[in-house]
Every structure is written in C-alpha cells, then in structure tokens.
N, C-alpha and C positions, 0 to 999 in steps of 0.2 A: 586550396586547403580542406582535407576532411573532417568534418566537424568533429568535434572534442565530447566523448558521452560526459555526462554528467550524471552522479548518486547521490540523493538526501539521506543520510543516516539520521535517525530520529530516536526515541525511545529515552524510557524510564530514565529517571538517574539511579545509578549503580546498577542499570542493565548490564553493562559492561561494552559501551560503547570504547569506553576511553582504551577500554584493552585492546580492542580491534584497530580503535586507530593508532595505536602504540606500535600493533604488530603491524600495520602497513607501511608505520614510516621507519621501522627498522628492522624490519625481514628480509633477507634477500630475496626478494619474489623474482626479481628481474623486470618488474613494470614501473616507470615512472609515472608516479599520482601526484596531484597538487591536491593538498587538502586546507578546505578552508572553514576556520574555525568560525564560529558565530558566536562573538564575544559579550552579545546583548544579554543582559540579566545577571546576578547576582551570583549565584551558583555556578562559578567559574572553576569546574574541578579539575579542566584539563593543564590549564596553565602553568605546574610546575612540573609539568609531565613534558608539553611538549613544545614550549615557547617559555625559558627562562632567562631572567638578566637580559633583554635584549630590546632594543629600541627598532630593530627589524621590522619592516614588515613579513617580508618574505623569506624564508629561511630554508638553506637546502641540505638536506640530508645525507646520512652518508650512502646509503641506499639508491641514491637518486632521485628521491622522492622530494617535494616540495610541501612545506606548512606553511601559512601564509594567515594570519588574523584580520579580523575583517573590523575594521573601525569607521569606515563609511557605510554606505550602504553594499547590499550584496551587488547592484550591478554595475558599480563602479569598479568593486573589486573582479568581478568577473570580465569585465573591457580591459583592466588593466593587463589580468594575465593573458585574454589572447592575445592582445596587441604585443606582447612582450614574447609570448609564443612564435607570432609570426615573424617579429624582428630577429628570431634567434637566439634572442638573450635568455629564455627559460626554457627548458626540454623537460615536456610533460604530455603523456598522453591521457589523462583523462582527469577528472576533478570528483573529491569526493565533497561534499558540505555537510558540516556537523550542522545541528541547529540544536539548540540549549535543550535542556531536560524536559520543559515543559511549555515547548515554542511550537504554534501552531506550525506544521509544515506548507500549510495552504499557500500562502503570500511567498515562497519560496519557491513553491512549485509553479506557480504564476508569470515569475519573471522570466521564464523559459518561454512563456506563450504569449505574451504580451510585449515581450521589446523584441524590434524587429531585430536591433543590431547584438542583441546577446541570440536570436534563432541563427542568426547568419554564422556563427561560430561554436554554438553549443547544442549538443542534443541530450534531453534530459530521459536518461537509461532508467531510474524507477525511484523508490521510494521505500526503502528498507527501514522496519520499526523493530527493534529490539523490546523484546518483554523478561523482564523480571519475574521466574515461576513465586518464588518466596513472598514477592512484595504485590503482586498484579491484584490475585482479588482485590484488597486495600485500595489499591492507587486506581483500581476501573470502579471502583463504587464512589470514592472520594471526589476524581478528580474529571471533570471532564476535556481535561486538555490529554489526559491519557486515552482514551477513550477516541479520541480523535485523530490520536495518531495511528491506532490501531484499524480506524476508518478510512484513511489515508493508503496505505501499508499497500504495496507491489507484494511486499515478502515479510513473513514476520520470523524472527529470529526468537525463540525460547530459552532464555540464558536460566540458571542456578536451576535446573530441575532437579539434580540429585540433593536439591535441600528439603523437599515436597515429597506428600506419599504420592504411589500411582494415581489412585482415583482423585489428589487434587490437581495433578496433573493435569488429567484426562476431563475435567469439570474445566480448568482454563482453556485448553483446546478448543470444546464446545463454545465454550460461551465468545472466544476471540472468531470460532468458525462463523458466529448467529451473526456478529456485529459488522464482520467482513468475508465473505463466503469465497471473495475472489483470489484471496492471498494466500499461497501455500504456505504452511506452516514447519519451519526444521526445530527441532529441538537441538541446541547448540551448548558445549561446555564454557564458562567464562568467557565469552565472547569470542569463542575460537572457530572462525568460519573459514573453512577455504577460501582463497579468494574468488575462486573459478564459480561460487556460489554467491558472488556478491555482485560481480559485474557482469554486465552485459545479459541482463537478465531482460530488455525490450519490454517492460513493464508498460513503458508511457506509449509507444513509437507507434504513429498513427500509419504502418506502411504498408503498401500493396502484400509483399513477401509474407509479412507477419501473421494478417488474419487474427489481430490479437494474439490470446493462447491458445494454443493447441486444442485443447479440452473445450473451449468457452463453448461451444456449441452442443457438447455431448448432452447427454439427458442428466447424466448420472456424474457430477463431477467429484473426484474421489474426495476432495479437502472440502465439502460439503456437505456437512449432516443435516439434510433435510427433513429426513424422518426425525431428527432432533426436537422439533415443534419447540424448540426452547426452555426445554426442561436441562436441566445440568446435574451431573451429579454432586451428593453433597459432601458435607466434608467428615461426615463422622465414621468413616472407615479407620482401622487399625493402619501404622504406616509398615509399610512394606520396602523392600529394597530393590527398586525395580531395576534390576540387568537390561532390557529394553527400555530406551527411554523415548517412550510413547512414538517411534518410529509405525507403528504396524497399525493397519488400519482397524478401528475398534469396530465391536460387535456392539450394538446395543440391544437392551433387556426394553422396548418398547416395542406394541402392538400396532404403530400407528403405519399405515400405508405409506409405502417410501416417497419421499417426494411430495407428504402432503404437509403443508404449511397449516398449522392449525393452531391460528389465534384467537381461538373461541372462547373466551372465556372461562368456560366450565373445563377444560382441559386444562389450565393452569393451575399446575401444583398440586392438585386435589386426586386424591386414591393413586398419587405415584410414590409412594412411600417417603423415600428417601432424596427424590429429585425436586434442587430448588427453582425457580422460575427466575433467573435475572431480566428484568426488562429495561436494559439498558438502553439511552435516548439516542446510541447510536447502532442504527440497524441499517440491514439491507433488503431489498427485495428484489424481485426479476420480473421481466416482462416477455410474455412471449407470443407467437401468432404464427401463422402459417400464410398470412395474407400480405398484400402490399401495402407498404405504408404512401399516401397521398405525399410528396415532399413537399407542397407549399403549406398545408394543413401542419406538418410536423414541425416545419419552422416556428412556425406562429405559437405554436403550443408550448414548443420547449424554451421557445424566447420567452414568455410569458413567466412561464413555471420556475426560469431561471432568476429573471427580474424579481421575481417573487422571493423564491424560497433561497437563491443561491448560495447565502453565507450559510446555509444548514445545509447544502449540499455538497459532500466530501468529495467523492469520487463516482463519475456514474460514464458505462462503457458498454457498448452494444456493435453487433452485425446487423446489419438491417437490407431486411428485402425493400427496393425501394422500386414504384412505379417508374417506367422509363427508361431504367438501364438494366443491363446482363449481368450488371458486375455490382459486388457485395459493397456496402456502403461500412465505413467504419468511423465509429464517431465514438468522442469520450470528453470528459470534462472534469474540471476543478472548479468549484467553486462556480464562481460566475461566466468564466470564460469555457467555451466548447469550441470542438475544431471536428471538424470530419475530412473522410479522405476516400476515394474508390481503392476498394479491394481487388481482388480477383477475380475471375468470371466466376459464377456458379457454375459449378460441375454440372454435367448431364444427367448424370440420377443423383445429386443431391438434392435434399428437401429445401425449399429455399423460405427457411425458417428464419425471422429476425428475433433477436434477442437481447435483450438490454438487462444491465444491472446497476440498480440507484443505490448508493451507500449515501446515509445523512443520517442529522440530527433530527429527531423526530419529524420524519418526511409524512404527508398525507399519503400516503399508499393507496385510499382509494380514488383519491382525485387524480393521482397521476395516472393509475391504470385504465379509469375509466376515459383521461383525457386522451390518452393512448389509444385505447381501442377507436374514438371516434377520428382518428386519423388515419384509419385504416381507408385504404382504398373499399 
C-alpha cells in the first residue's frame, strides 16, 4: 500500500484554520481526506462546526471526507485510521492533523519519525502555519508558541491582510522571513487557500527525487530578505487600500550589500528612521561551504549539538557535499530527531556546495558555524 501523505495544520487562534477545515470537509473537491482534530486544550473552537452532538469518533462527511477527534494519543488514532483503510472499512487518500491554537507542532511531527509503525503507513508531507495579519505582531511579541509555529512552517499562509495597511503587511512579511526564510509566504483571504497549495508540498520528504526545495541552493532565494538585516518597516504609515496583497517582490530602501547578514549591534535600529528591529528569539541562519564534510566528524558534532540544543532546534535542513560519495546527502531534523538520505549525483558542472539552514530558539550561531567549519575535510 502506498504511504498516506499527512499534513500538519497549525496557526494562531482566529487565523482561519477552521474556515479552511470547514471547506475541506464540505466542498466538492473530489479528494477523500481524513481530518484529525486535536482535542487537547480548552480553546476548542471547532467542535460546534465539525463534530456536534455525537459520541462517534470518526464521522463520514457528505463529500467523502472523514472527521476524527483524538481522544487518546495521536499515534493510536493514526494506527486505527491506517488499519481501517487497509481493511477497506474507511476510504481516504490523505490525512490533515489540526493542532490547537497554541500547540507546538514539534511532537506531532516527531510521531512520524519516531514510530516505525506510523512510518510504514504514513509520510509527513508538510507543516502549514496560518498567521492572522491583524493580530500577528501582538501574538508574535507575546507568545513564544506563535513564534515556534512560524519556525516550524514549510509554508506560511497570511490571512486577514485586508484589515491592515500595506506597510504593516510588509513589516509582518519581513519579520516572518527573518524567523523562517525556508517557508514561502502566501497572502490568502479568510483561510481560503486552493487545495493545490495545501497538499503535496513535500516539505518533509527526504527523497532522492526531491533534492529538498528546488531553490534551496540558489544564492538568492526569493522569499529570504537577506539584505533586510532584521530591520522592519514601522507601523507609522497612513493606511492605504492595497490592491495587491503582498504578492510582488518588495523593493527595499536599505543600502546594505545583498545577502549581508548584519548582526552588528551598531546597525540595529540606528539611523534607519522608521525601521524597527524585532529581536525575535526564533531565528534562522545558514551555513555554506564549498569544501566537503568529513562524515564521521559531522555526525559526532551534530549528535552533540542535538543533544544539548535539541529542544530549541525547531527545523534544520541541508544539502551536503560529503567526502566518499558522489551523491548529494540530504539531511533534516525536528528537535532531537534527524535523518539523512542519499540524493541525486552531483551534476558534472554543478558546484559542490554544502548548505544548511537552522531555525531555532536562541541558538548559539557562532558555536554552530565554527563547529561545522571544523567538520570540513
């Protein structure tokens, strides 16, 4: 049996997760989807919509979808669903797991790595995070859980953008890109995302066909505002009705060289007029090298780092040039769990560049970068 793709849906309260789920469960999209509702937490906003007056744990919807609430742990629920699908009792093609408003998606993602039985039936496709533009600044300032959800994302959907001014939206987009440069951002209305943008994103698949993101090794990724140097547009602009909701590439009014990460304290906030520096604890940084890694040294170093900083390491990914193989090594992890796979052979004229992205909470950038440097051949 082919693996069942699973998507984790996370996001701030009021960001439109319910709207999105409601559409999946009622719209005639022709896909058979099982939605697992994570019932932990007091803010159970979705019950009235999805599962009302019933003790049944699994409910068939008219459009062929299934809704299922978790009463025990996620593992048991996934195993039950897979078993029922195998026996032909349930028919569905994919699973969406909705986490409650302030949940940490990490442990949910880890279930797919850690558990052999789950790994034999399911394939984690991606983590989607919905961000409410109107309340995001406040939520990101006040709640680490909200910042974590951004750090975990493979794809970020920004809803309620029509309720904020264009400069406010741009400031939010820069801030999110600074926290997680890996995740493309898309502005959506009331959680209305086309399903093609939600499924089969393959944000997690470590397989040879994929080579992570096609743009991953390009020097100049479109959704990373590297020259941004952490300054964000302030909120002191007049409100304007923006016809285009942030889809265009932004032109920046900074004079920093492109790609220059200026963490220099003297650059922070000074002389930039209306630019604020959000010093969020969730940050990302990139390691690049054109030298090959020594596999044993790298394994030891990463093992040690994950041991110490694992809980604060949200996502990390890389395409690596390893001594002793002509193929790319593709590696990634969530918290303490990491995995690697052999990817395709390096192209004849392709520069063998290793590149890794780390996204985490107050990670010691210098220690990590120096340590990786010492693992090179």
